[in-house]
Every structure is written in C-alpha cells, then in structure tokens.
SEBAVEX-141588 format. One line per 3 residues: their letters; for each residue x negated, y, z negated of N, C-alpha, C. Coordinates in steps of 0.02 Angstrom, whole numbers, padded with zeros to 5 digits, m for minus. Atoms other than C-alpha are relative to their C-alpha. Example, Ala and Ser with C-alpha at 12.3 -4.5 7.8 and 13.67 -1.06 7.14 Angstrom:
<pts>
as> m00045,m00059,00000,m00615,m00225,m00390,m00045,00060,00000  00042,m00059,00003,m00684,m00053,m00357,00039,00055,m00037
</pts>
This chain:
<pts>
mtd> m00024,00062,00032,m02452,05932,m05081,00044,00019,m00059  m00047,m00023,00050,m02294,05964,m05183,00016,m00052,m00053  m00013,00053,00047,m02280,05795,m05272,m00053,00003,m00055
tpa> 00049,m00012,00054,m02362,05833,m05441,m00036,m00064,m00021  00037,00060,00019,m02401,05652,m05495,m00049,m00023,00054  00045,00021,m00053,m02474,05610,m05324,m00059,00047,00006
rll> 00054,m00050,m00004,m02573,05772,m05324,m00051,m00011,m00057  00045,00011,00056,m02645,05735,m05497,m00044,m00062,00012  00039,00060,m00014,m02698,05561,m05442,m00053,00014,00052
tll> 00049,m00018,m00051,m02782,05632,m05287,m00056,00044,m00029  00049,m00043,00033,m02868,05766,m05391,m00047,m00041,m00044  00042,00042,00042,m02929,05636,m05515,m00047,m00043,00041
sll> 00042,00041,m00044,m02993,05527,m05373,m00060,00041,00026  00055,m00043,m00023,m03096,05674,m05307,m00050,00014,m00056  00044,m00016,00056,m03164,05719,m05479,m00042,m00060,m00022
qtp> 00038,00059,00020,m03222,05540,m05506,m00059,m00014,00045  00061,00005,m00040,m03353,05561,m05369,m00054,00041,m00036  00054,m00033,00038,m03525,05612,m05439,m00023,00066,00031
rew> 00018,m00065,m00026,m03524,05795,m05386,00043,00052,m00035  m00039,m00055,00027,m03459,05965,m05438,00043,00030,00056  m00047,m00024,m00051,m03305,06029,m05346,00020,00072,m00013
pgs> m00026,m00068,00007,m03274,06216,m05321,00076,m00001,00002  m00073,m00002,00003,m03095,06262,m05362,00030,00015,00068  m00026,m00017,m00066,m03072,06337,m05189,00002,m00061,00047
ela> 00003,00059,m00043,m03124,06173,m05106,00054,m00050,m00020  m00054,00044,00024,m03005,06071,m05216,00068,00026,00025  m00063,m00029,m00023,m02865,06192,m05172,00011,m00011,00074
rrl> m00005,00011,m00072,m02903,06175,m04987,00018,m00073,00015  m00013,00071,m00013,m02905,05985,m04994,00071,m00020,m00019  m00066,00020,00025,m02743,05973,m05093,00055,00046,00027
evs> m00048,m00046,m00032,m02660,06117,m04996,00044,00034,m00052  m00036,m00037,00052,m02613,06213,m05154,m00042,00062,m00016  00035,m00061,00020,m02666,06377,m05235,m00052,m00016,m00054
prt> 00049,00009,00055,m02819,06394,m05351,00034,00000,m00068  m00036,m00001,00064,m02695,06434,m05491,00030,m00069,m00015  m00028,00067,00010,m02610,06264,m05465,m00056,m00049,m00020
irr> 00056,00043,00019,m02781,06180,m05473,m00018,00008,m00073  00017,m00011,00070,m02816,06262,m05640,00052,m00032,m00046  m00052,00033,00040,m02648,06202,m05708,m00009,m00076,00000
did> 00009,00072,m00004,m02681,06025,m05645,m00061,m00023,m00041  00059,00016,00041,m02854,06026,m05727,00019,m00002,m00074  m00022,m00001,00070,m02772,06073,m05892,00041,m00063,m00016
rlr> m00040,00061,00011,m02649,05927,m05871,m00045,m00061,m00008  00047,00056,00006,m02792,05805,m05844,m00035,00000,m00067  00033,m00004,00065,m02879,05869,m06000,00047,m00023,m00056
elg> m00049,00021,00050,m02718,05843,m06099,00008,m00076,m00001  m00005,00073,m00005,m02717,05662,m06037,m00064,m00035,m00023  00061,00030,00026,m02893,05636,m06105,m00058,m00004,00048
ypv> 00055,00002,m00049,m02999,05660,m05949,m00047,00060,m00014  00047,m00054,00017,m03156,05761,m05994,m00024,00038,00062  00017,m00040,m00059,m03158,05887,m05851,m00038,00062,m00024
eat> 00042,m00056,00019,m03298,06014,m05869,00001,00053,00055  m00001,m00055,m00048,m03293,06186,m05787,m00062,00043,m00010  00057,m00045,00003,m03443,06295,m05744,00018,00064,00037
kgp> m00016,m00065,m00031,m03433,06480,m05701,m00055,00022,00047  00050,m00027,m00045,m03523,06581,m05570,00018,m00013,00073  m00015,00008,m00073,m03531,06588,m05379,m00004,m00071,00024
vgg> 00005,00070,m00020,m03579,06403,m05369,00032,m00046,m00051  m00032,00040,00052,m03472,06346,m05515,00055,m00044,00028  m00053,00044,m00022,m03335,06218,m05510,00019,m00048,m00056
yrl> m00024,00050,00047,m03261,06064,m05593,m00034,m00067,00013  00025,00068,m00006,m03331,05892,m05628,00022,m00041,m00060  m00019,00045,00053,m03283,05741,m05731,m00063,m00024,m00035
vag> 00059,00019,00038,m03410,05708,m05869,00015,m00061,m00043  m00008,00058,00044,m03440,05560,m05982,00035,00021,m00065  m00036,m00014,00062,m03321,05556,m06130,m00015,m00052,m00053
tam> 00010,00049,00053,m03310,05458,m06292,00030,m00067,00018  m00031,00062,m00024,m03203,05329,m06204,00008,00005,00075  m00006,00001,m00072,m03187,05275,m06024,00074,00007,00020
ppl> m00069,m00008,m00021,m03025,05344,m05949,00016,m00049,00056  m00018,00046,m00055,m02927,05236,m05826,m00024,00025,00067  00018,m00018,m00068,m02990,05234,m05648,00062,m00003,00044
tld> m00055,00001,m00047,m02870,05272,m05507,m00024,m00031,00065  00019,00036,m00060,m02883,05148,m05364,00062,m00012,00042  m00054,00019,m00043,m02773,05131,m05213,m00010,m00073,00021
dee> 00003,00072,m00018,m02740,04959,m05136,m00064,m00017,00036  00060,00015,m00039,m02883,04968,m05010,m00063,00002,m00043  00058,m00005,00043,m03008,05024,m05142,m00005,m00060,m00047
ava> 00000,00057,00046,m02956,04886,m05262,m00024,m00064,00035  00021,00059,m00039,m02977,04753,m05126,m00074,00004,00015  00071,m00008,m00018,m03145,04824,m05073,m00045,m00014,m00060
iav> 00041,00012,00060,m03211,04823,m05252,m00002,m00074,m00018  m00002,00072,00017,m03153,04645,m05283,m00044,m00041,00047  00042,00036,m00048,m03235,04582,m05123,m00073,00015,m00012
glr> 00070,m00018,00013,m03394,04678,m05161,m00027,m00033,m00062  00023,00033,00061,m03403,04607,m05337,m00012,m00074,00011  00011,00072,m00015,m03383,04430,m05270,m00066,m00009,00037
aga> 00064,00005,m00037,m03527,04461,m05150,m00059,00012,m00047  00054,m00016,00046,m03633,04541,m05286,m00013,m00055,m00050  00010,00054,00047,m03604,04393,m05400,m00043,m00055,00028
gha> 00039,00053,m00031,m03691,04281,m05275,m00071,00020,00018  00066,m00021,m00023,m03839,04385,m05215,m00002,00074,00012  00009,m00065,m00032,m03903,04549,m05145,m00026,00056,m00045
ieg> 00019,m00059,00037,m03915,04681,m05281,m00035,m00021,m00065  00042,00019,00056,m04050,04670,m05414,00036,00008,m00067  m00026,m00003,00068,m03987,04627,m05588,00074,00007,m00007
vee> m00071,m00014,00003,m03804,04639,m05544,00043,m00063,m00001  m00042,00061,m00007,m03749,04456,m05529,00044,m00012,m00060  m00039,00015,00059,m03694,04429,m05709,00052,00054,m00013
asv> m00048,m00054,00010,m03614,04601,m05724,00057,m00004,00050  m00052,00007,m00051,m03521,04569,m05561,00052,m00052,m00020  m00046,00053,00021,m03445,04409,m05631,00047,00026,m00054
ral> m00042,m00027,00055,m03384,04498,m05789,00050,00051,00026  m00044,m00052,m00025,m03314,04647,m05695,00054,m00030,00046  m00048,00032,m00045,m03231,04536,m05564,00055,m00035,m00040
akl> m00050,00035,00041,m03144,04434,m05699,00051,00050,m00028  m00045,m00051,00026,m03072,04593,m05775,00045,00028,00054  m00039,m00030,m00054,m03017,04665,m05608,00053,m00048,00026
eqv> m00048,00047,m00029,m02934,04507,m05541,00056,m00016,m00049  m00052,00012,00049,m02839,04489,m05705,00057,00050,00006  m00052,m00051,m00004,m02745,04651,m05672,00022,00014,00072
lps> m00021,m00011,m00069,m02733,04642,m05482,00071,m00028,00011  m00064,00029,m00019,m02555,04621,m05417,m00011,m00062,00045  00008,00063,m00037,m02526,04451,m05336,m00011,00013,00075
rlr> 00008,m00014,m00071,m02512,04530,m05162,m00072,00020,00016  00069,m00020,m00012,m02685,04607,m05179,m00048,m00058,m00014  00042,00058,00015,m02760,04450,m05258,m00001,m00047,00059
hrv> m00004,00043,m00059,m02699,04352,m05106,m00043,00028,00056  00040,m00031,m00053,m02781,04478,m04988,m00075,m00010,m00013  00070,00009,00017,m02947,04466,m05080,m00022,m00072,00015
tal> 00017,00071,m00012,m02945,04275,m05074,m00003,m00016,00074  m00002,00014,m00072,m02897,04271,m04890,m00060,00031,00035  00057,m00033,m00031,m03031,04397,m04842,m00065,m00036,m00016
qaa> 00061,00035,00020,m03165,04306,m04940,m00006,m00067,00037  00002,00065,m00033,m03116,04138,m04864,m00015,00006,00075  00010,m00009,m00072,m03122,04210,m04687,m00067,00031,00017
tfp> 00064,m00033,m00011,m03292,04291,m04710,m00058,m00048,m00009  00060,00042,00005,m03454,04199,m04675,m00061,00045,m00010  00056,m00045,00014,m03600,04289,m04759,m00063,m00021,00036
ltr> 00064,00013,m00032,m03761,04304,m04659,m00056,00014,m00050  00051,m00010,00052,m03886,04279,m04800,m00068,m00021,00025  00068,00018,m00018,m04073,04272,m04786,m00044,00014,m00060
gdg> 00039,m00006,00061,m04193,04244,m04928,m00066,00035,00011  00062,m00036,m00010,m04320,04380,m04891,m00021,00037,m00063  00020,m00028,00063,m04323,04437,m05072,00012,00075,m00007
ati> m00012,m00071,00004,m04267,04616,m05035,00058,00014,m00047  m00051,m00017,00048,m04171,04681,m05186,00004,00076,m00007  m00012,m00071,00003,m04098,04852,m05222,00025,00018,m00070
dph> m00024,m00027,00063,m04075,04952,m05381,00072,00025,00011  m00069,m00023,m00010,m03885,04976,m05400,00007,00076,m00004  m00004,m00073,00006,m03916,05158,m05450,m00014,00034,00067
tlt> 00015,m00028,m00067,m03990,05190,m05277,00062,00000,00043  m00061,00005,m00041,m03831,05129,m05193,00053,00050,m00023  m00052,m00045,00024,m03716,05230,m05305,m00018,00073,00013
tia> 00021,m00068,m00015,m03820,05388,m05281,00013,00017,00072  m00011,m00011,m00071,m03813,05370,m05092,00075,00005,00015  m00072,00000,m00012,m03628,05329,m05093,00033,00064,m00025
gaa> m00028,m00061,00027,m03590,05479,m05203,m00015,00060,00045  00018,m00055,m00045,m03685,05597,m05087,00040,m00003,00065  m00039,00007,m00061,m03596,05526,m04935,00073,00021,m00011
rgq> m00070,m00017,00014,m03424,05542,m05015,00007,00076,m00012  m00004,m00071,00015,m03462,05718,m05077,m00026,00045,00055  00027,m00039,m00056,m03536,05773,m04909,m00057,00046,m00024
erl> 00056,m00035,00030,m03699,05822,m04995,m00065,m00025,00030  00064,00019,m00030,m03871,05824,m04914,m00043,m00038,m00050  00037,00046,00042,m03991,05694,m04980,m00074,m00001,00020
rfd> 00072,00007,m00011,m04181,05689,m05000,m00023,m00067,m00027  00029,00062,00025,m04283,05530,m05020,m00067,m00012,00034  00062,00023,m00030,m04451,05450,m04986,00015,m00064,00038
yra> m00015,00059,m00041,m04452,05319,m04848,m00064,m00033,00024  00057,00040,m00024,m04574,05180,m04804,00022,m00037,00062  m00017,00033,m00064,m04567,05125,m04622,m00029,m00070,00002
gds> 00023,00068,m00006,m04603,04950,m04560,m00075,m00007,00003  00073,00002,m00003,m04786,04993,m04530,m00032,00030,m00062  00022,m00027,00065,m04799,05059,m04711,m00012,00075,00000
trt> 00005,m00072,m00001,m04801,05241,m04655,00053,00030,m00046  m00046,m00031,00047,m04722,05349,m04790,00016,00071,00021  m00023,m00067,m00018,m04619,05504,m04753,00053,00023,m00049
krl> m00054,m00030,00040,m04503,05622,m04845,00056,00019,00048  m00056,m00012,m00045,m04329,05637,m04769,00052,00045,m00033  m00058,m00039,00020,m04187,05762,m04781,00055,m00017,00049
vep> m00052,00026,m00044,m04025,05690,m04713,00069,00020,m00023  m00071,m00005,00016,m03838,05707,m04707,00028,m00072,00000  m00020,00071,00004,m03778,05535,m04769,00073,m00009,00021
yrl> m00068,00013,m00024,m03624,05460,m04685,00027,m00067,m00022  m00026,00067,00014,m03609,05272,m04712,m00054,m00044,m00031  00042,00056,00022,m03684,05129,m04811,00025,m00062,00037
lst> m00017,00059,m00040,m03687,04973,m04701,m00035,m00061,m00029  00029,00062,00026,m03716,04795,m04758,00005,m00056,00052  00000,00058,m00045,m03766,04645,m04652,00012,m00064,m00039
gyr> m00009,00059,00042,m03734,04528,m04799,m00063,m00018,m00038  00062,00014,00036,m03917,04516,m04848,m00043,00063,m00005  00040,m00061,00000,m03979,04694,m04821,00046,00060,00008
wyl> m00039,m00061,m00003,m03910,04870,m04845,m00036,00051,00044  00026,m00053,m00042,m03932,05014,m04721,00039,00064,m00014  m00033,m00065,00004,m03894,05199,m04733,00002,00031,00070
may> m00008,m00037,m00062,m03825,05285,m04579,00004,00074,m00018  00003,m00070,00018,m03869,05470,m04585,m00025,00041,00060  00027,m00047,m00050,m03908,05623,m04480,m00064,00029,m00028
dle> 00065,m00024,00022,m04094,05661,m04497,m00009,00072,00023  00002,m00070,m00018,m04108,05850,m04503,m00066,00020,00033  00065,m00017,m00030,m04294,05856,m04460,m00004,m00025,00072
rad> 00003,00029,m00067,m04275,05743,m04309,00060,00021,00043  m00061,m00022,m00036,m04106,05819,m04261,00032,m00058,00038  m00029,00058,m00033,m04038,05646,m04224,00025,m00048,m00054
wrt> m00026,00051,00045,m03944,05500,m04301,m00053,m00054,m00013  00047,00052,00018,m04047,05369,m04393,00033,m00049,m00049  m00019,00047,00053,m04021,05212,m04497,m00062,m00017,m00040
frv> 00056,00013,00046,m04131,05176,m04648,00014,m00062,m00041  m00006,00056,00045,m04160,05013,m04740,m00002,00026,m00071  m00005,m00028,00067,m04106,05051,m04917,m00055,m00027,m00046
drl> 00052,00027,00042,m04236,04934,m04993,m00068,00033,00012  00061,m00038,m00013,m04371,05044,m04914,00006,00073,m00020  m00016,m00068,00018,m04294,05202,m04984,m00009,00009,m00075
tgp> 00011,m00011,00071,m04349,05274,m05152,00015,00073,m00018  m00012,m00067,00026,m04303,05423,m05258,00054,00040,00033  m00052,m00040,m00032,m04138,05474,m05176,00023,00056,m00047
fpt> m00015,m00058,00041,m04095,05649,m05237,00049,00045,00036  m00048,m00047,m00030,m03935,05745,m05193,m00023,00072,m00011  00026,m00068,00004,m03985,05925,m05155,00050,00050,m00027
ger> m00051,m00047,00020,m03820,06004,m05201,00025,00042,00059  m00020,m00038,m00059,m03807,06078,m05025,00050,m00040,00041  m00053,00035,m00037,m03645,06030,m04937,m00012,00004,00075
ftp> 00004,m00002,m00073,m03630,05991,m04752,00068,m00015,00030  m00061,00014,m00038,m03491,05989,m04625,m00011,m00062,00042  00011,00062,m00038,m03471,05814,m04551,m00006,00012,00075
rel> 00011,m00004,m00072,m03537,05797,m04374,00040,m00055,00035  m00032,00053,m00039,m03457,05696,m04236,m00047,m00060,00004  00042,00061,00001,m03519,05517,m04248,m00023,m00016,00071
pkg> 00023,00019,m00067,m03623,05449,m04103,00047,m00049,00033  m00043,00046,m00037,m03537,05350,m03967,m00011,m00072,m00023  00004,00068,00025,m03498,05175,m04029,00003,m00005,m00075
gag> m00006,m00001,00073,m03499,05227,m04212,m00058,m00034,m00036  00052,00027,00043,m03597,05154,m04355,m00023,m00069,00021  00019,00068,m00018,m03592,04974,m04294,m00049,m00003,00057
ell> 00045,00001,m00058,m03673,05011,m04126,m00068,00029,m00018  00064,m00030,00022,m03806,05122,m04207,m00041,m00050,m00039  00036,00051,00038,m03851,04984,m04329,m00025,m00055,00045
ght> 00022,00051,m00047,m03858,04859,m04186,m00064,00020,00036  00062,m00023,m00032,m03989,04966,m04098,m00058,m00002,m00049  00053,00001,00050,m04087,04976,m04261,m00027,m00071,m00009
lmp> 00022,00069,00012,m04091,04787,m04282,m00035,m00031,00060  00035,00026,m00059,m04152,04760,m04104,m00073,00018,m00002  00070,m00018,m00002,m04340,04753,m04080,m00011,00063,00040
rqe> 00012,m00064,m00033,m04405,04926,m04034,m00070,00002,00029  00064,m00007,m00033,m04545,04968,m03914,m00045,00045,m00041  00049,m00040,00036,m04701,05033,m03999,m00050,00029,00049
ydv> 00044,m00034,m00046,m04809,05161,m03911,m00061,00029,m00036  00061,m00035,00022,m04989,05220,m03937,m00002,00066,00039  m00008,m00065,m00031,m04968,05405,m03901,m00065,00041,m00006
eve> 00057,m00046,00001,m05110,05523,m03853,00019,00061,00042  m00018,m00063,m00033,m05077,05705,m03810,m00051,00053,m00018  00046,m00055,00011,m05193,05855,m03790,00039,00066,00005
fna> m00035,m00064,00004,m05129,06030,m03837,m00049,00058,00009  00039,m00061,m00005,m05194,06201,m03789,00022,00048,m00056  m00018,m00040,00058,m05165,06268,m03964,m00039,m00027,m00060
paa> 00035,00024,00060,m05251,06258,m04136,00037,m00057,m00034  m00030,00059,00032,m05222,06098,m04234,00051,00020,m00053  m00046,m00021,00053,m05140,06192,m04378,00067,00023,00029
tva> m00062,m00024,m00032,m05014,06273,m04260,00042,m00058,00024  m00036,00058,m00026,m04968,06108,m04178,00029,m00041,m00057  m00023,00040,00057,m04956,06016,m04345,00062,00030,m00031
arl> m00057,m00033,00031,m04833,06146,m04410,00064,m00008,00040  m00058,00006,m00044,m04718,06115,m04261,00018,m00072,00017  m00015,00071,m00011,m04722,05925,m04260,00030,m00030,m00063
prs> m00027,00033,00059,m04622,05811,m04377,m00055,m00036,m00038  00051,00033,00042,m04718,05737,m04523,m00006,m00074,00015  00004,00072,m00015,m04679,05562,m04459,m00055,m00015,00050
laa> 00055,00009,m00047,m04812,05588,m04325,m00065,00018,m00035  00065,m00013,00031,m04997,05589,m04367,m00021,00073,00010  00025,m00069,m00007,m05088,05755,m04392,m00048,00004,00060
pep> 00046,m00008,m00057,m05177,05819,m04235,m00071,00015,m00024  00069,m00013,00016,m05367,05826,m04235,m00027,00057,00043  00025,m00057,m00039,m05457,05986,m04182,m00050,m00022,00054
lge> 00050,00008,m00053,m05554,05987,m04017,m00039,00064,00010  00030,m00066,m00004,m05608,06167,m04041,00046,00048,m00036  m00041,m00049,00035,m05535,06328,m04106,00070,00006,00029
aec> m00065,m00011,m00032,m05393,06331,m03981,00027,m00063,00035  m00024,00062,m00030,m05369,06147,m03933,00002,m00055,m00053  m00003,00057,00046,m05322,05986,m04021,00028,m00061,00036
rlr> m00024,00063,m00029,m05276,05804,m03988,00043,m00036,m00052  m00044,00040,00042,m05134,05701,m04060,m00006,m00073,00020  00001,00072,m00010,m05158,05514,m04077,00043,m00032,m00054
trs> m00046,00029,00049,m05017,05419,m04159,00034,m00061,00030  m00040,00058,m00021,m04915,05259,m04151,00072,00013,m00019  m00070,m00018,00012,m04728,05279,m04135,00047,m00052,00031
tdt> m00054,00043,m00026,m04571,05174,m04112,00059,00043,00022  m00053,m00044,m00023,m04468,05326,m04064,00011,m00008,00075  m00016,00006,m00071,m04384,05335,m03895,m00042,00049,00040
lew> 00037,m00046,m00044,m04471,05415,m03746,00034,00068,00003  m00037,m00062,m00003,m04333,05545,m03740,m00016,00044,m00060  00013,m00039,00060,m04362,05598,m03920,m00072,00025,m00001
lal> 00070,m00020,00000,m04552,05601,m03902,m00011,00059,00049  00009,m00053,m00049,m04545,05707,m03743,00031,00065,m00024  m00033,m00060,00024,m04423,05829,m03821,m00041,00033,m00055
rll> 00040,m00028,00054,m04530,05851,m03977,m00064,00032,00025  00060,m00030,m00029,m04685,05883,m03873,00016,00067,00032  m00020,m00062,m00033,m04593,06014,m03772,00015,00055,m00051
mvg> m00020,m00049,00050,m04531,06099,m03931,m00059,00029,m00037  00059,m00029,00032,m04710,06130,m03991,m00011,00071,00027  00003,m00067,m00028,m04707,06279,m03873,m00067,00022,00025
cef> 00064,m00018,m00029,m04879,06272,m03794,m00015,m00049,00058  00020,00045,m00054,m04966,06193,m03644,m00027,m00065,m00030  00026,00065,00024,m05001,06007,m03667,m00007,m00048,00059
rvv> 00009,00052,m00051,m05055,05855,m03568,00006,m00068,m00034  m00009,00067,00027,m04995,05678,m03603,m00051,m00047,00032  00051,00048,m00024,m05141,05556,m03590,00030,m00069,00005
gpe> m00031,00066,m00001,m05038,05403,m03630,00053,m00004,m00055  00000,00057,m00046,m04943,05291,m03635,00030,00019,00068  m00023,m00014,m00067,m04897,05280,m03451,00075,00013,00003
plv> m00073,m00014,m00002,m04707,05268,m03483,00016,00071,m00023  m00013,m00068,00024,m04715,05433,m03579,m00023,00051,00052  00023,m00044,m00055,m04817,05514,m03439,00054,00005,00053
thv> m00052,00001,m00051,m04685,05460,m03314,00063,00037,m00022  m00060,m00033,00025,m04542,05520,m03424,m00008,00075,m00001  00012,m00072,00002,m04621,05692,m03448,00001,00028,00071
qem> m00001,m00022,m00071,m04647,05705,m03258,00072,00006,00025  m00070,m00002,m00022,m04464,05663,m03228,00037,00058,m00034  m00031,m00056,00035,m04410,05789,m03360,m00020,00067,00032
aar> 00024,m00061,m00032,m04518,05923,m03278,00035,00011,00066  m00034,m00006,m00064,m04438,05886,m03110,00072,00022,m00009  m00069,m00019,00013,m04263,05900,m03183,00005,00074,m00020
lar> 00001,m00070,00021,m04306,06065,m03266,m00012,00047,00059  00015,m00041,m00058,m04378,06132,m03104,00062,00006,00045  m00061,m00003,m00040,m04219,06085,m03010,00054,00043,m00033
asg> m00051,m00039,00037,m04112,06162,m03146,m00013,00074,00004  00017,m00071,m00003,m04206,06326,m03132,00000,00026,00072  m00003,m00021,m00070,m04188,06329,m02942,m00066,00001,00035
tr> 00066,00004,m00033,m04372,06295,m02905,m00013,m00072,00019  00017,00067,m00023,m04452,06145,m02821,m00070,m00019,m00021
</pts>
C-alpha cells in the first residue's frame, strides 16, 4: 500500500481493535516493510495517538487509553452500521445502554454526511424488528470483548450454560456475532468438539481472549445464517447409554466435558449415561474416538447409526 494517508488510516483502524499487533503482521496486512510500519507508528504518535510498543518474541503495538480520546476512523459502512445499532440499542436489547445509545446517536448523526444519514433512515424504516420480551439482557462489555476477539482472530474462553442448565467451559475460535433483534448469538468453531457451534450470548459468562491467534477456517455450507437457523430449530434430545470395556477414568479423559462422567462397573469397565441434544453423527464419532470396545445400549436411533457406520467402515476396508 503506497498511499501514505490511506495506509495510516488503515493502520489506525487495525490498532483500534482491542489486541496487540506484531509489527510483522501489520507489515504483512499493509504490504509494506517493518521499517515502514515503525515510521508510520511514529507519525501516529506525533498526531497524538498513544501507541504503546512492547519488546520480545511476542511483542507488538497496541493503542492505549490516553488523556484525551483521539478521533475514530470510520468508513461509510462502519458509520452506517454504528448508527443503526445505536438506534436499535436505544429501544431495547442491551442492559443499561438505552440512554447512552440516545446520546451517542445524537452526536453521530450530527456529523454524518447527508448521503449516509439518508441511508441510515432508509434502512431503519425498511427493517421490522422481531422483538420478544423474555427479559434476556446482555452486559455491553461481553459483546465488545467477543467482537474484539473475532476481529483480532483470537481464541476465546468462556463459561456456558446450556438450555438444561448444564455448565461447561468452552474454548472457541469466534467468527460472527449474530442478532435476531431480541437475542444475540456467537458463531464460533468449538475446538473441543471440532465443529461449528452457535452460543446464546446471554448464557455466556466470563469471556476471556487467550492471546492465541488462529487462522480463519472455511465457513460451513450456507454460512452464518443457515447455522443459526439450525440452532433456532427444536433439536432432538437423546437419553444415551453406552458401556465401555475400559476404566472410567480412561474413558472420561477421552470424552468431552459436555457429556456426563462415566460410572465404574468394575476395574476395567464403565457405563456412560447422559442426556444430549447433539447429532447422532457427532455422538457416534465421539464414541469411536474413545479408542476402546464399546456397546451402545440406547437410544435406538444411535444404535442404528453406529451399525450403519460400522457397515460403511467395513466396506471401506474391503471386508464384509
């Protein structure tokens, strides 16, 4: 990127995300040398932006709080998105944000160019919000933490409460925040389950960016919208019972924490009894990955699915 003003604006936009950026990564994104990045950082400091640098193998640059708030850099799409979001927040959805949304929206619309103000008004008029008074509110800090991790491609840890009140700890690669108008969802790749998942943000607590970066994966077929649609559809619940020819401690170490702990049947056998809304495909695969002999007692659909999987594997290996 040879246009210095445009490059500085892009650099500032990156630094305004809540993460630390290695100089090499900034240079790669802006397609310039690390030396040019250092010069651009010095220019931003001269303009009053408090850019902090840390040394070492994991060091980098980040924008820290200063004595005064420097101007934000927003492109047209970001300005429209913020204005629409503030209008929505002024009416409902996020805990404690209604009054602040009104004040911020008044300031933003005062400086919006007329062409963007028209777009905001048209979009708002053409949108019918699907609201529902279920009382679910969200701490704004939770949303900004998740959004920052997604933008910075940083793995995220949090505690999650499922619909049946089961609590689990999750480690995910966050991709998108999705809103239905009355509820927020996080679309992420669950590293423990090795699959895409959506999480209700109001059931999510203690989000914590780990500092570990990830390379974006290919999104599932249909994208975020289709994945959320599957989440909102009623899911089949199964009472699972499986017997393993292995000690309970061994099996427990190879099963995800979202499933119940197996109970010992002896020194070398155990039984798993749990209730799950996971798909039959995922359940069968996880059982197979335990790496020992097992027998599915129920439910019948899972028994049938495991039998079909065994037949496919036998055909694939050239046996009957």
